[in-house]
N, C-alpha and C positions, 0 to 999 in steps of 0.2 A: 555976486562975487564969482570970479573965474576960478574953477577948481584947481587949475594949474598955477595959480598965483603963488610965487615962492614965499610970500609972507604968510600964507595960509597953512595951518596945521589941522589936525583932527584929533578927536577924542577916541581912544582905542576901545572904550567900552560902549558908548552909544553911537560912535562914528559920525558925530556931528562936526561940521567944519568950524575951525577956530581961527580967528584973526588976532585977537588981543593977546596980551602977555599974561593973562590970568593963570594962577597956579592950579585952579580947578575948573572943570568943565561947567559953564553956566547952565547947561541943559540937564546934566545928571549928577554933578558934583564930584565926578571922578578926577583923581590927580594924574591919571595916565594919559597925558596929552603928548602928542608927538609933533615936534616942529624941527625943521632943518632947512637951511637955505637951498639945498639941492634935492629936497624930498621928492619933488614931482618930476625930476629929470633923470632918475635912476631906475633901472629895470632888472638888474641881476640880483637874485635873492637866494639865500640859503635858509632852508626851513629844517628845524631839528625838534623832534618831539621831546618834551621834558621828562627825564627819568622814565622812559617809555614803559618798560615792563612793569615797574612798580606802580606807575600811574594807572595802567590798565587794571592791575590787581586791586588798587584802592577804589577804582570806579565800581568794580564788581563786588567789593566788600566794603560798604560805607563805614562799617564799624572800625575800619583800620585808618580812617582819614587822618586822625591825629596821632597815630602810632608810627614808630620807625619801622620801615619795611625793607627787607633785603630779599631780592630774587636771586637764587643761586642754588648750588649743590648743598649737600649736607656738610658735616664737619670736615670731611676730606676734600670738599669742592672749593670753588672760588665764587666770588661775587659777580653775578652778571650785571646787575645794576642795583642801586639803592635809592630810596626816596630822599628828598632833600633834608628831612628831619634826621635820617641816619647819616647823611653826608656831613651835616654840621657837627656830628659827633666823631667824625674822622673816618667813616667808612667810604671806600673807593672801589670803583669797578676793577676787577681782576685781582682784588685783595684776597688772600687765603681766608676761608670762612672762619677759621679759628681766631685769626687776628681781628676780623670784622666783629665777631661776637665779644672779643675782649674789649674792643672800643665801644660797642653798643650792646651790652648783655641783654637788654630788654627788647631787642628787635624781634619782629615777627619774620621768620624765614619761610619763603614760599618757593617751592620747586618750579622752575620755568615751564610754562605752557606755550611752547613755540607755535602750535597750531592757532591758538587764540591770538597771539601777538601778530602773526602773519596776517590773519584776517583783519585785524584793526589797522595794521599798516597799509593794507590794500585799500581800505576805506579812506584813509588819509590821502593816499596817492590819487584816488578818484577825485577827491576835492581839488587836488592840485591841477589835475588835467582839466577841470572845469575853468581854471584860470588861463592856462596856456598849454599848447601841445609840447612845448619845449621844457620837458621835465627830465632831469638826469638823476636817477636814483643813486644814492651813495651807499645806503644800507637800508635795513627794514624800516628805519624810523627817521630818515633824513634824505634830503634831495636838494639839488640846485634847480632853480627855475629862471627862465628868461621870459620876461613879460614885455619885451620890446614890441611895440605895435598893437598892444591889446587895449589901449585907451579907447579907441573907437568901438571895439567890440563890447566893452563893459561900461562905457560911458563915464569912466573915471580913471585917474592915473593909477599906475601899478601899486604905489604905496597904499592907497585906499583899498584897492582890491585885496591886497595882502592882509590888511587890517580886518576886512570883512571875512576873509578865509579863516583867520585865527579865531574869530568869534564863532564861526560856524563849527569849527572843530570842537570847541568847548561845549557849544550848545547841543550838538547832535551826537558827538562821540564821547563826551565826558572826560576828555584829557586836554592838555594844553601844549602849545608849541612856542618856540622862540624863533624869531625871524631876524636875519641880517640882510640889509639892503645896501647895495653899492653899485659900482660900475664894472666890477670884475669879480670872478669867483673867489680869489684869494681873500679879498677884503670882505666880501659877503659872508664867507665862512667865519672869518675872525669876528665880525660884528655879531653873528648869531650866538657867540659864546658870552656876550656881555649881558648882564642884567637877567640871567636865567633865575627862576623860571618865568614864563610869560613875557619874555623880553621882546623888544623890537628896537634894534639899534641901526643907525645909519652912518656910513662913512662915505663922504663925498669926495669927488676928485680933487677939489681945491685944497682940501685939508689933508689929503692922504700922506704926502711926504712928511709933513710936520707931525702928524699923528704917529706914523711909523717910527720916527726918530726916537721917540720915548719908549718904545717897546723892546723887550729882550729878544735876542736872536732866536730863542726857542719858539717864537711865534711864527717863524717861517716854516712852511711845509718842508719836510725832509730833514729838519734839524732835530734829531733825537738826542738822547743822553750822550751817546758816544761822540757824535759830531759836535755837540755843544761843548763837550770837554775839550775837544781839539781847538775850537774857536776860543775857548777860555784860556788855554795855554798860549794862544797867539794874542791874547789881550783884547779879544773881541767879545763884548758882552751885550751891547746894545745895537739895535738896527741902525741908529744914527751914525755909529762908527763905520758901518758898511757903506753908508751913503757917501762918506768922504773918500772912499777908495776907488781906484780906477778899475774898470771892468777887466782889463788885461791882467792886472795884478792879482785880482781874485781868482781868475781862471788859471793862472800859473800856480797859485797856491793850492787850489781845491778842484781843479778840473771842471767838468760840466756843472758840478754843484756850485762852483764859483760864479758861473754865469747866472744860475738861479738866484744866488744871493744878491747879485748886482741888480737883477730885474725886479725881484719881489721887494727888495728894500726900498725901491722907488715906486712901488705900487704899479708895476708894469706886469700885467697878466693877460695875455691875449687868447687864452683858451676859451673855446665856445662851450656853452651848455649843450651837451650831446644826448639827445633823447634815445639814441641807439646804444647807449651805454651797456656794454656786455659784461657778464660775470667774468672774473679773473680766475677763480678756482672753486672747486667743490670739495669739501672735506667733512670728516666726522672724527670725533675724539671722545674719549671717556676718561674720567677720573676714578681711580680705584679706591675701594674702601680701606684696603691695606696695601702697602707698597709691594710690588712684584718685581722679581729679578730674573726668573728662569724662562727659557724658551717655552717650556711646557705650559707655563701660565700665560705668557704674553701672546703666543701664536694664535690660540683660539679667539682672543679678543681682536687681534689684528684682522683675522679672517672675517669676523662679523662686521667690523667697520668697513672693510673693503667691499663687502656685499651691499652695505647701505649706501656707500658712495656710488657704486655701480648703478644701483636702482635709481638714484637721483639723476645721474647722467642720462640714463635711458629715458626717464620720464621727461627730462628737459630737452632731449634731442641734441646732446652734446657729447664730445669726446675730448680727452686731454693727452698731451704728449709727455708731460713731466709728472712723475710720481714723487710725492713729498711725504716723508716720515717725520713725525714730531714726537718727541719724548720729553717728559719733565721729570727730573730726578727728585729724590726725597728732600733735597735741599733747595728745590725750586729752580734749579738750573735747567734751561731749555736746550735741547739738542734738535737741530733740524737737518735732515739729510735728504737729498733729492737725486733723482736719476732721470735723464732724458731718454725717451724711447725712440726707436727708429720711425715708428708710426703712431698716430694717436690711438688711444684705447678707451673703451668704456666697459670692458669685461672685468668682472670681479676677480676672476682667476688671475688675469694678467696684472691687475693692480696689486693683488695680494702677493703674488710670486715676486714682483719687483720690490715691494715693501719688505718681504721676508729676507731677501738678500741684504737689504740695508740694515734690517734689525739684527741679523746675525753678527754684524760688526760691532753693534752697540751692546750686545748681551755679554758684558764683561764682568758681571757680578754687581753692577750698579743697580740699586733698587729704584724703581720708577713709580711715580704716583699717577702718571698720565701717559696715554699713548694716543696718537692720532694718525690718520692716513688721508691723503687727498691727491687730487690731480690738478695741474695748472696748465697754462698754454692751451686754453680751450678752443675748440673749433667745431664745425658741424661734423657729424659722424660718417660722411660719405666715403672717406678714405681710412676709416678706423679698422683696425684688426684684420689686415689682409692675411691670406693663407701663409703659414710659416713653413718654408721649405726645409728648415733645419729641425725644428721640433714637430715631428710628424703627428704627435698626440695632441697638439694645440687645437687642431680643427675639431677633434672629438670632444675636447673639454669645452670648446665654445658651443658646440651643439648641445652638450649636456647642460650647460648653463642656460641656454635658451629654453630647454625643457623644464628646468627648475623654475625659471621666471614664470612660465605659463602656469605651473602648479601653484606657485605662491600668489599669483594674481587671482587664481580661481578660489583657492582655499585659505589664503592668508599667509603672512610672512613666516609663520612658524610651521608651515605644513611640511617643509623638507629642510634638512640640514646636511652639511658636508661632514666628512670624517674629522675635520679639524674642530668642529664646534659641537658635534653630537654628544650629548651627555655631559658637556662641560658646564660648570656654573657660570654665572654672570657676575664677575667680581667687581664691577663698577657701575657707574651711571653714565650711560652713553648719551652724548649730546646729539641733537638733531644734525644731520648733514647740513652744512652751511654753504650758501653761495656767496662768495665774497666779492665785492665790487672793486673797481680800480682804486678807490679811496680806501681809507681805513674802514675795517669792518665795524658795523654798528654794535653798540653794547647796551642799547636801551636807555642811553643817558641823554 
């Protein structure tokens, strides 16, 4: 039998080829058979680890296998991810922890171990690179792959290689992945969300328009709650309605987003899988144990976070031109403020001073449960932090920061502190600095 025979499927458990329409694999009895008319003609995949953080914790603590597990902060924090048992009970990523525990009071709550998750994520990424060099990371636990032309290399079509990859991840790493396979990134990402966990869904080119017609407009990238409400007011709820509209009409109504609606509603997505996918921002944030409102309380935390972001930038060989301040009030409203700099920076002092200016305008008596600082518009550091002819002390502060970095590298991060942080308590749980990709930041789900 020719492996690329469109009538031929395969068993996702034993990977044996299947021609007949049996409901179970004759070789191993598994019901997980994959068949599709275009199965062996598609090469763009999206791979997403299932409930990633929780899955790693369950792997390392087998006694939790049948228990609901939530990975996140304490009572004042939020859910980073939840296992599928907890999700069935209503727990969702980014949900406040107290609400998650109301929905699932018997859940086991585990503090995130980002170092461990990054290590496992890198192992999964190595397995991806064994399939193809065209791997575009989206977050710590997901990526796009382009397996075009790899059939000769592996002696099998892309779909079968992906099935073998999923089996290897389970066997060697003890976690599972879900896979979406299509002819473009948009539909591959959509397919990977079906049948989780351990899913493998295919959307072919011939069926794309008809399939999309029955999906809500919220399935299109960029259509969030606010824009979905706008489309709802205009009577547009389903992608099929967008397919009936002219491109010019959509653009007149919604600008460049109208062009995206027209293209994606028809399954047109010409973006390539980009293995040189760069980070978009680096940030750090912390959730407080008790709400804070005064500058005396907020400033030391802001300084520590700026130092952590600076350290990450220096380690990664990056600099950023825009400083972003994030605040979450006691009623969970998020304020985001940003300021573009004349030149890129990776200095903690400059990140902090810019964030401090933004914070002063927001310290209006509002009580905050979270604060974060980051930089975006990343670039290489070759043009970062040139001498400041106006602020004559900036050069001295930069030299002092370099000396502090040397001491911290030699004696540890707590070896030296600034006047802003010395002797101050640590009122919250600081998250790891995060490098965020062009797509949505991963949440372990």
